Backbone as a printed PyTorch tensor [residue, N CA C, xyz], in Angstrom:
tensor([[[ 12.1300, -12.5030,  22.9310],
         [ 13.0470, -12.3730,  21.6350],
         [ 13.9740, -13.3120,  21.1410]],

        [[ 13.1450, -14.5280,  21.5240],
         [ 14.1880, -15.7560,  21.5830],
         [ 14.9000, -16.0480,  20.0770]],

        [[ 14.0710, -15.6490,  18.9760],
         [ 15.0080, -15.7530,  17.3570],
         [ 15.5600, -14.7520,  17.4710]],

        [[ 16.2860, -13.7400,  18.6320],
         [ 17.3010, -13.4470,  18.5410],
         [ 18.8630, -13.7620,  18.7050]],

        [[ 18.6960, -14.8150,  19.4810],
         [ 19.8720, -16.0830,  20.0860],
         [ 20.4170, -16.3470,  18.5830]],

        [[ 19.6660, -16.5300,  17.4880],
         [ 19.9220, -17.2780,  16.3410],
         [ 20.6990, -16.5090,  15.3730]],

        [[ 20.7730, -14.9840,  15.7990],
         [ 21.6510, -14.0760,  14.9470],
         [ 22.8670, -13.7530,  15.6580]],

        [[ 23.5760, -14.3100,  14.4610],
         [ 25.0550, -14.0790,  15.0350],
         [ 25.6290, -12.9690,  14.0600]],

        [[ 25.6380, -11.8910,  14.3130],
         [ 26.1490, -10.7200,  13.5990],
         [ 25.8280,  -9.3030,  14.6920]],

        [[ 27.0550,  -8.7870,  14.6750],
         [ 27.4270,  -7.8890,  15.2250],
         [ 27.4860,  -8.1600,  17.1460]],

        [[ 27.7710,  -6.8560,  17.8120],
         [ 27.9210,  -7.1860,  19.4340],
         [ 26.9480,  -6.8470,  20.1800]],

        [[ 26.9170,  -6.3390,  21.0170],
         [ 25.8320,  -6.0170,  22.3200],
         [ 25.4220,  -4.8520,  21.7490]],

        [[ 25.7640,  -3.7630,  20.9530],
         [ 24.8850,  -2.7180,  20.7030],
         [ 24.0170,  -3.1940,  19.7100]],

        [[ 24.5420,  -3.6900,  18.6450],
         [ 23.8850,  -3.9580,  17.6490],
         [ 22.5380,  -4.8450,  18.6600]],

        [[ 22.3900,  -5.9320,  18.9960],
         [ 21.5960,  -6.7490,  20.3060],
         [ 20.5280,  -5.7570,  20.7180]],

        [[ 20.9300,  -4.6680,  21.3520],
         [ 20.0340,  -3.8770,  21.8560],
         [ 19.1390,  -3.2730,  20.6730]],

        [[ 19.7020,  -2.8350,  19.4060],
         [ 19.2710,  -2.2980,  18.5530],
         [ 18.0520,  -2.9310,  18.0600]],

        [[ 18.5790,  -4.3370,  17.7240],
         [ 17.5580,  -5.3850,  17.3240],
         [ 16.2910,  -5.8030,  18.2240]],

        [[ 16.6120,  -5.9240,  19.6870],
         [ 15.7160,  -6.1480,  19.9340],
         [ 14.6340,  -4.7630,  20.2140]],

        [[ 15.2470,  -3.8860,  19.8610],
         [ 14.6010,  -2.5270,  19.7050],
         [ 13.3450,  -2.6490,  18.8400]],

        [[ 14.5180,  -2.9470,  17.4310],
         [ 13.5920,  -2.9940,  16.2210],
         [ 12.6760,  -4.5390,  16.2080]],

        [[ 12.8710,  -5.1000,  16.8970],
         [ 11.9190,  -6.7830,  16.5770],
         [ 10.6040,  -5.7430,  17.5940]],

        [[ 10.8060,  -5.0260,  18.6830],
         [  9.8080,  -4.9510,  19.5030],
         [  8.6080,  -3.9980,  18.8070]],

        [[  9.3380,  -3.0620,  18.0200],
         [  8.5030,  -2.3660,  16.6250],
         [  7.7150,  -2.5670,  15.5890]],

        [[  8.5400,  -4.1560,  15.5360],
         [  7.7710,  -4.6150,  14.1110],
         [  6.4750,  -5.1020,  14.6790]],

        [[  6.8400,  -5.8770,  15.9090],
         [  5.5040,  -6.4880,  16.5200],
         [  4.3410,  -5.5920,  16.9220]],

        [[  4.6920,  -4.4550,  17.4730],
         [  3.8150,  -3.4340,  17.7860],
         [  2.9330,  -3.0530,  16.5760]],

        [[  3.9290,  -2.7090,  15.3220],
         [  3.0880,  -2.4260,  14.0850],
         [  2.5540,  -3.2770,  13.1230]],

        [[  2.6690,  -4.7640,  13.9240],
         [  1.7730,  -5.7320,  12.9680],
         [  2.6600,  -6.2240,  12.0710]],

        [[  3.8000,  -6.3600,  12.0320],
         [  4.6390,  -7.1540,  11.1630],
         [  5.1840,  -8.3580,  11.5080]],

        [[  5.5710,  -9.0240,  10.6500],
         [  6.2160, -10.2830,  11.5990],
         [  7.9440, -10.4930,  11.9040]],

        [[  8.2190, -10.7800,  12.9250],
         [  9.8480, -10.5480,  13.4440],
         [ 10.4490, -11.9870,  12.6740]],

        [[ 11.0510, -11.8710,  11.6360],
         [ 11.7930, -13.2140,  10.9990],
         [ 13.3740, -13.1770,  11.0960]],

        [[ 13.4280, -14.2830,  10.6050],
         [ 14.9840, -14.5590,  11.1560],
         [ 15.7910, -13.7040,   9.6760]],

        [[ 14.8390, -13.6710,   8.8110],
         [ 15.8900, -12.6940,   7.4340],
         [ 15.3770, -11.0810,   7.5550]],

        [[ 14.4570, -10.5960,   8.6320],
         [ 14.4870,  -9.1370,   8.6390],
         [ 15.6450,  -8.8030,   9.9190]],

        [[ 15.7520,  -9.8060,  10.9640],
         [ 16.3080,  -9.7950,  11.9290],
         [ 18.0100,  -9.8020,  11.2600]],

        [[ 18.5640, -10.8590,  10.4450],
         [ 19.7790, -10.9120,  10.1690],
         [ 19.8930,  -9.3110,   9.4840]],

        [[ 18.9480,  -9.3120,   8.4300],
         [ 19.7030,  -7.8790,   7.6200],
         [ 19.5100,  -6.7110,   8.5940]],

        [[ 18.6200,  -6.5320,   9.5180],
         [ 19.0340,  -5.4390,  10.4440],
         [ 20.2660,  -5.3510,  11.1620]],

        [[ 20.5480,  -6.6540,  11.8100],
         [ 21.8230,  -6.7450,  12.2710],
         [ 23.1790,  -6.3530,  11.5560]],

        [[ 23.1480,  -6.8330,  10.0500],
         [ 24.0080,  -6.6640,   9.2130],
         [ 24.3440,  -5.0180,   9.1080]],

        [[ 23.2650,  -4.5220,   9.1020],
         [ 23.2490,  -2.9340,   8.3620],
         [ 23.8270,  -2.3760,   9.5320]],

        [[ 23.3200,  -2.5830,  10.9880],
         [ 23.5850,  -2.1480,  12.3140],
         [ 24.8650,  -2.4940,  12.4570]],

        [[ 25.5590,  -3.4330,  12.3880],
         [ 27.0260,  -4.0140,  12.5630],
         [ 27.8710,  -2.9080,  11.6320]],

        [[ 27.7130,  -2.6500,  10.2570],
         [ 28.4690,  -2.1920,   9.3530],
         [ 27.7870,  -0.7890,   9.0030]],

        [[ 27.0270,  -0.0190,   9.9860],
         [ 26.6700,   1.4540,   9.6700],
         [ 27.9230,   2.2500,   9.2280]],

        [[ 28.8640,   2.1920,   9.9860],
         [ 29.8850,   3.0390,   9.7970],
         [ 30.8130,   2.9350,   8.5920]],

        [[ 30.6320,   1.9800,   8.6050],
         [ 31.3340,   1.7770,   6.9040],
         [ 30.3430,   2.3900,   5.5260]],

        [[ 29.0720,   2.6590,   5.9160],
         [ 27.9480,   3.2630,   5.1050],
         [ 28.1200,   2.2070,   3.8780]],

        [[ 27.1990,   1.0810,   4.4280],
         [ 27.1550,  -0.2760,   3.5450],
         [ 26.3320,   0.3480,   2.2040]],

        [[ 26.4060,  -0.2020,   1.2710],
         [ 25.3240,   0.1680,   0.0150],
         [ 24.4550,  -1.3140,   0.1880]],

        [[ 23.2690,  -0.9320,  -0.6380],
         [ 22.1630,  -1.8100,  -0.7540],
         [ 22.5780,  -3.1570,  -1.0380]],

        [[ 23.7910,  -3.2630,  -2.3990],
         [ 24.6440,  -4.6520,  -2.7920],
         [ 24.9890,  -5.0010,  -1.6800]],

        [[ 26.0440,  -4.2640,  -1.0590],
         [ 26.8800,  -4.9560,  -0.1430],
         [ 26.4270,  -5.7110,   1.0720]],

        [[ 24.8370,  -4.8770,   1.7110],
         [ 24.2050,  -5.8330,   2.8160],
         [ 23.5200,  -7.0920,   2.0390]],

        [[ 22.7410,  -7.3540,   0.6690],
         [ 22.4040,  -8.0070,  -0.1050],
         [ 23.1960,  -9.1450,   0.0800]],

        [[ 24.5410,  -8.7190,  -0.2180],
         [ 25.1140, -10.0980,  -0.4090],
         [ 25.5890, -10.5620,   1.0270]],

        [[ 25.5710,  -9.7380,   1.9710],
         [ 25.9750, -10.2220,   3.3490],
         [ 24.8590, -11.0980,   4.1230]],

        [[ 24.1390, -10.7800,   3.6600],
         [ 22.4460, -10.8270,   4.1340],
         [ 22.5140, -12.7590,   3.5930]],

        [[ 23.0840, -13.0710,   2.4060],
         [ 22.7240, -13.8850,   1.3250],
         [ 23.7710, -15.1710,   2.0560]],

        [[ 25.0010, -14.5830,   2.2360],
         [ 25.9440, -15.6130,   3.6160],
         [ 25.5220, -16.2470,   4.4400]],

        [[ 24.3960, -15.3850,   5.4070],
         [ 23.7370, -15.5100,   6.4630],
         [ 22.4750, -16.6130,   6.5450]],

        [[ 21.8330, -16.1400,   5.1620],
         [ 20.2510, -16.7360,   5.0380],
         [ 20.4420, -16.9180,   3.5180]],

        [[ 20.6710, -18.2040,   3.0510],
         [ 20.5100, -18.1440,   1.5370],
         [ 19.3690, -18.1290,   1.1870]],

        [[ 19.0350, -17.3500,   0.0020],
         [ 18.3790, -17.0240,  -0.5030],
         [ 17.5070, -16.1710,  -0.4600]],

        [[ 18.0520, -15.3250,   0.6220],
         [ 16.7670, -14.0390,   0.9430],
         [ 16.6140, -13.4330,  -0.2580]],

        [[ 15.8500, -13.1730,  -0.2990],
         [ 15.2590, -11.9410,  -1.4230],
         [ 15.7060, -10.4850,  -1.2990]],

        [[ 15.8550, -10.0120,  -2.7150],
         [ 16.4300,  -8.6840,  -2.5930],
         [ 15.5050,  -7.4520,  -2.3100]],

        [[ 13.9990,  -7.9910,  -2.5700],
         [ 13.1720,  -6.9660,  -1.8400],
         [ 12.6170,  -7.3100,  -0.1490]],

        [[ 12.9350,  -8.6290,   0.5340],
         [ 12.8280,  -8.5450,   1.6970],
         [ 14.1470,  -7.6860,   2.5370]],

        [[ 15.4850,  -7.4660,   1.6600],
         [ 16.4920,  -6.5780,   2.2940],
         [ 15.8990,  -5.3440,   2.1300]],

        [[ 15.3100,  -4.8040,   0.8800],
         [ 14.6290,  -3.6050,   0.7100],
         [ 13.7500,  -3.5010,   1.8850]],

        [[ 12.8780,  -3.9510,   1.8990],
         [ 11.8440,  -3.4800,   2.5730],
         [ 12.4480,  -3.2690,   4.2550]],

        [[ 13.2810,  -4.3950,   4.5760],
         [ 13.6840,  -3.9660,   5.8420],
         [ 14.1730,  -3.2330,   5.8310]],

        [[ 14.9590,  -2.8470,   5.1640],
         [ 16.1940,  -0.9890,   5.3980],
         [ 14.8500,  -0.0920,   5.1840]],

        [[ 13.8670,   0.1940,   4.3490],
         [ 12.7910,   0.7660,   4.6520],
         [ 12.1990,   0.6260,   6.2080]],

        [[ 11.9230,  -0.0750,   6.5550],
         [ 11.3780,  -0.1990,   7.6980],
         [ 11.9890,   0.4540,   8.9010]],

        [[ 13.8050,  -0.2040,   8.9470],
         [ 14.8100,   0.5350,   9.7710],
         [ 14.7190,   2.1420,   9.7910]],

        [[ 14.7160,   2.4130,   8.3700],
         [ 14.8150,   3.9270,   8.0560],
         [ 13.7840,   4.7180,   8.6670]],

        [[ 12.5450,   4.0880,   8.2990],
         [ 11.0380,   4.7680,   8.8960],
         [ 11.1320,   5.1090,  10.4050]],

        [[ 11.8830,   3.7150,  10.9310],
         [ 11.6720,   3.8310,  12.7110],
         [ 12.9090,   4.4890,  13.0900]],

        [[ 13.7100,   5.1950,  12.1740],
         [ 14.8310,   5.9450,  12.4780],
         [ 15.8830,   5.3920,  13.1500]],

        [[ 15.8130,   3.9630,  12.7630],
         [ 17.5030,   3.1160,  13.2830],
         [ 18.6520,   3.3970,  12.1990]],

        [[ 18.1940,   3.9170,  10.9520],
         [ 19.0960,   4.2530,  10.0150],
         [ 18.6600,   5.2430,   9.3950]],

        [[ 19.6250,   6.0740,   8.3750],
         [ 19.0130,   6.9700,   7.4110],
         [ 19.6320,   6.4540,   5.9600]],

        [[ 19.6260,   6.7260,   4.9450],
         [ 19.9230,   7.0100,   3.7530],
         [ 20.2580,   7.8250,   2.8290]],

        [[ 21.3770,   8.0230,   2.1140],
         [ 21.8220,   8.5770,   1.2780],
         [ 22.3600,   8.0370,  -0.0900]],

        [[ 22.5460,   8.7000,  -1.2220],
         [ 22.5570,   8.1980,  -3.0350],
         [ 24.3600,   8.9870,  -3.0270]],

        [[ 25.0510,   8.1800,  -3.4110],
         [ 26.1170,   8.6330,  -3.8600],
         [ 26.2270,   7.7320,  -5.0790]],

        [[ 26.1310,   8.6780,  -6.4730],
         [ 26.6720,   8.0720,  -7.7650],
         [ 25.8480,   7.1540,  -8.2620]],

        [[ 24.5190,   7.7470,  -7.9070],
         [ 23.2850,   6.5690,  -8.3980],
         [ 23.1180,   5.1960,  -6.8920]],

        [[ 23.6760,   4.7610,  -5.7970],
         [ 23.8550,   3.8940,  -5.3240],
         [ 23.8940,   4.5410,  -3.8290]],

        [[ 22.7130,   3.8440,  -3.5120],
         [ 21.9780,   4.2360,  -1.6860],
         [ 23.2070,   3.2700,  -0.8150]],

        [[ 23.6500,   4.2960,  -0.0230],
         [ 24.2850,   3.8570,   1.0900],
         [ 23.3240,   4.0840,   2.2750]],

        [[ 24.0350,   3.2090,   3.4840],
         [ 23.1050,   3.2290,   4.9160],
         [ 24.1390,   4.2290,   6.0290]],

        [[ 23.8370,   4.7780,   6.6920],
         [ 24.2610,   5.4950,   7.6960],
         [ 23.3950,   5.6480,   8.7590]],

        [[ 24.1660,   6.2710,   9.7180],
         [ 23.7790,   6.3630,  11.2860],
         [ 22.8130,   7.6230,  11.3710]],

        [[ 21.5290,   7.7010,  11.9520],
         [ 20.6130,   8.8330,  11.8930],
         [ 20.8710,   9.6430,  12.5020]],

        [[ 22.0490,  10.3310,  12.8930],
         [ 22.2770,  11.3770,  13.6430],
         [ 22.9450,  12.7600,  12.4030]],

        [[ 22.1550,  14.0060,  12.6980],
         [ 23.2200,  14.7830,  11.9580],
         [ 24.6920,  14.8010,  11.7610]],

        [[ 25.3290,  14.5560,  10.4500],
         [ 26.7900,  14.9700,  10.7020],
         [ 27.3610,  15.1790,   9.1280]],

        [[ 28.3440,  15.2250,   8.7280],
         [ 28.9700,  15.2620,   7.5300],
         [ 29.5780,  14.3380,   6.6310]],

        [[ 29.4070,  13.8620,   5.8200],
         [ 29.7740,  12.6400,   4.9830],
         [ 30.8820,  13.2870,   4.3480]],

        [[ 32.2940,  12.7530,   4.1420],
         [ 32.5670,  12.9530,   2.8950],
         [ 33.0360,  11.7140,   1.8780]],

        [[ 32.8480,  12.2040,   0.5340],
         [ 32.8420,  11.3240,  -0.3530],
         [ 34.2750,  11.2670,  -1.5640]],

        [[ 34.9210,  10.1070,  -1.3310],
         [ 36.1110,  10.9630,  -1.7890],
         [ 36.0310,  10.4440,  -3.4830]],

        [[ 36.4360,  11.1380,  -4.3810],
         [ 36.2300,  10.5100,  -5.8600],
         [ 37.0710,   9.9500,  -6.0420]],

        [[ 38.1210,   9.9080,  -5.6830],
         [ 39.5740,   9.1130,  -6.1820],
         [ 39.6710,   7.5510,  -5.9450]],

        [[ 38.6600,   7.4300,  -4.4430],
         [ 38.7430,   6.0960,  -4.2250],
         [ 36.9250,   5.0330,  -3.9680]],

        [[ 36.1580,   6.3800,  -3.9610],
         [ 34.5390,   6.1500,  -3.4360],
         [ 34.5750,   5.6070,  -2.2630]],

        [[ 35.4870,   6.1080,  -1.3040],
         [ 35.4570,   5.5410,   0.1240],
         [ 34.3910,   6.9620,   0.7100]],

        [[ 33.7700,   6.1730,   1.6600],
         [ 32.8400,   7.2340,   2.1310],
         [ 33.3280,   7.4610,   3.7640]],

        [[ 33.5990,   8.7460,   4.3530],
         [ 34.2740,   8.8690,   5.5790],
         [ 33.1300,   9.8900,   6.5070]],

        [[ 33.2350,   9.7520,   7.6110],
         [ 32.3140,  10.6090,   8.6860],
         [ 33.4690,  11.5360,   9.1350]],

        [[ 33.1290,  12.9570,   8.9190],
         [ 33.7780,  14.1460,   9.1930],
         [ 33.4240,  14.4370,  10.8800]],

        [[ 34.2370,  13.7700,  11.8360],
         [ 33.6550,  13.5780,  12.8860],
         [ 34.0490,  15.3510,  13.4410]],

        [[ 34.5660,  15.8640,  13.3070],
         [ 34.4420,  17.3290,  13.7870],
         [ 33.6120,  18.3350,  12.6640]],

        [[ 32.6400,  18.0000,  11.8260],
         [ 31.8470,  18.5520,  10.8380],
         [ 30.6330,  19.5380,  11.9600]],

        [[ 30.7790,  19.3100,  13.0540],
         [ 29.6420,  20.3840,  13.7750],
         [ 29.5200,  21.8390,  13.1660]],

        [[ 30.6870,  22.2000,  12.7880],
         [ 30.6730,  24.1260,  12.5280],
         [ 29.8230,  23.9220,  10.8380]],

        [[ 29.8920,  23.0650,  10.2520],
         [ 29.3220,  23.2630,   8.9950],
         [ 27.8180,  23.2650,   9.4260]],

        [[ 27.5460,  22.3750,   9.8750],
         [ 25.9030,  22.0210,  10.0370],
         [ 25.2650,  23.3880,  11.0480]],

        [[ 26.6130,  23.7450,  12.1780],
         [ 26.0610,  25.2230,  12.5260],
         [ 25.7020,  26.1760,  11.3580]],

        [[ 26.5850,  26.1090,  10.5070],
         [ 26.2080,  27.4470,   9.8050],
         [ 24.8910,  27.0610,   8.8930]],

        [[ 24.5640,  26.0340,   8.2200],
         [ 23.6560,  25.5020,   7.3340],
         [ 22.4580,  25.6670,   8.8350]],

        [[ 21.9860,  25.3650,   9.8790],
         [ 21.5710,  25.6920,  10.6280],
         [ 21.1010,  26.7100,  11.1700]],

        [[ 22.1250,  27.9760,  11.0200],
         [ 21.6830,  29.4810,  11.2190],
         [ 21.2400,  30.1730,   9.7790]],

        [[ 21.3720,  29.4430,   8.9140],
         [ 20.5950,  29.3360,   7.8810],
         [ 18.9840,  29.1310,   7.7220]],

        [[ 18.8730,  28.5070,   8.8380],
         [ 17.6210,  28.1240,   8.8100],
         [ 17.0070,  26.7170,   8.2750]],

        [[ 18.1480,  25.9910,   8.0980],
         [ 17.9950,  24.5310,   7.4800],
         [ 18.1880,  23.7520,   8.4780]],

        [[ 17.2120,  22.5960,   8.8050],
         [ 16.9550,  21.6270,   9.4430],
         [ 18.1060,  20.3950,   8.7020]],

        [[ 18.9900,  20.6810,   9.2680],
         [ 20.0490,  19.4220,   8.5440],
         [ 19.7620,  17.7890,   8.8870]],

        [[ 19.6200,  17.1990,   7.9610],
         [ 19.7090,  15.5590,   8.3810],
         [ 20.9850,  15.2160,   8.0690]],

        [[ 21.5620,  15.2450,   7.1350],
         [ 22.8830,  14.8660,   6.4680],
         [ 23.7000,  15.9670,   5.4060]],

        [[ 24.5940,  16.1370,   5.8250],
         [ 25.4720,  16.5700,   4.8410],
         [ 26.6950,  15.9060,   3.9130]],

        [[ 26.4430,  15.7660,   2.5710],
         [ 27.8150,  15.2740,   2.0810],
         [ 28.4510,  15.9320,   1.1370]],

        [[ 30.1000,  15.9950,   1.2490],
         [ 30.6400,  16.6200,   0.4060],
         [ 31.7300,  15.6200,  -0.4420]],

        [[ 31.7640,  16.1220,  -1.5590],
         [ 32.9110,  15.3450,  -2.3900],
         [ 34.0320,  16.2440,  -2.8620]],

        [[ 35.1900,  15.1900,  -2.5410],
         [ 36.2760,  15.5030,  -2.4550],
         [ 37.2850,  14.6580,  -3.0340]],

        [[ 38.4020,  15.4340,  -3.6430],
         [ 39.3280,  14.3890,  -4.2670],
         [ 40.5400,  14.2860,  -3.1440]],

        [[ 40.7530,  13.0460,  -2.7680],
         [ 41.7280,  12.6380,  -1.5730],
         [ 42.9480,  12.3610,  -1.9360]],

        [[ 42.9520,  11.6060,  -3.1240],
         [ 43.8890,  10.8770,  -3.5950],
         [ 43.8120,   9.7530,  -3.1930]],

        [[ 44.6760,   8.6890,  -3.9770],
         [ 44.5020,   7.3110,  -3.8090],
         [ 45.4500,   6.8610,  -2.3850]],

        [[ 46.1260,   7.3920,  -1.7400],
         [ 46.5310,   7.0910,  -0.4700],
         [ 46.4320,   8.2270,   0.7650]],

        [[ 45.5090,   8.6340,   0.3790],
         [ 45.0470,   9.6370,   1.4930],
         [ 44.4880,   8.8370,   2.8900]],

        [[ 44.8140,   9.4480,   3.9490],
         [ 44.4630,   8.9220,   4.9560],
         [ 42.7570,   9.1870,   5.5340]],

        [[ 42.2380,   8.3470,   6.2700],
         [ 40.8250,   8.9040,   6.5890],
         [ 40.6680,  10.2380,   7.0560]],

        [[ 40.0930,  11.4060,   6.5740],
         [ 39.9240,  12.5890,   7.1410],
         [ 38.8580,  12.8550,   7.5850]],

        [[ 39.1300,  13.5910,   8.8980],
         [ 38.2340,  13.8070,   9.9660],
         [ 38.9650,  13.8750,  11.1970]]])
């Protein structure tokens, strides 16, 4: 994985996931490129911030000028297919997130997205109804100066 040493985004936890991603790419016959690894590093390092496609594209172009939107999109699709990330749409914009079941709160006042860390009860109620919960998104008015819920 010598190409990984050129990727200067994220910490050690990101490097481990990048190695996993690179191995899966090779196993499935995809080329391991600096562009793909950079996009993966960006989304994995910012995953708790629920980055949008455009935020990831802009950041990727800072590290790899000229990287195409289709390369970013296709890389995000691969990451999701491999279970390293998941996506959800808020107001017509796709955001990327951690792949475990949890509750997201979308503040309608600030457009910020938060993870509700103690959202297990909500998920438990839904699972008792026979649902297999992947992600729950709650829209709420939190006010301009609201502190991070959760």
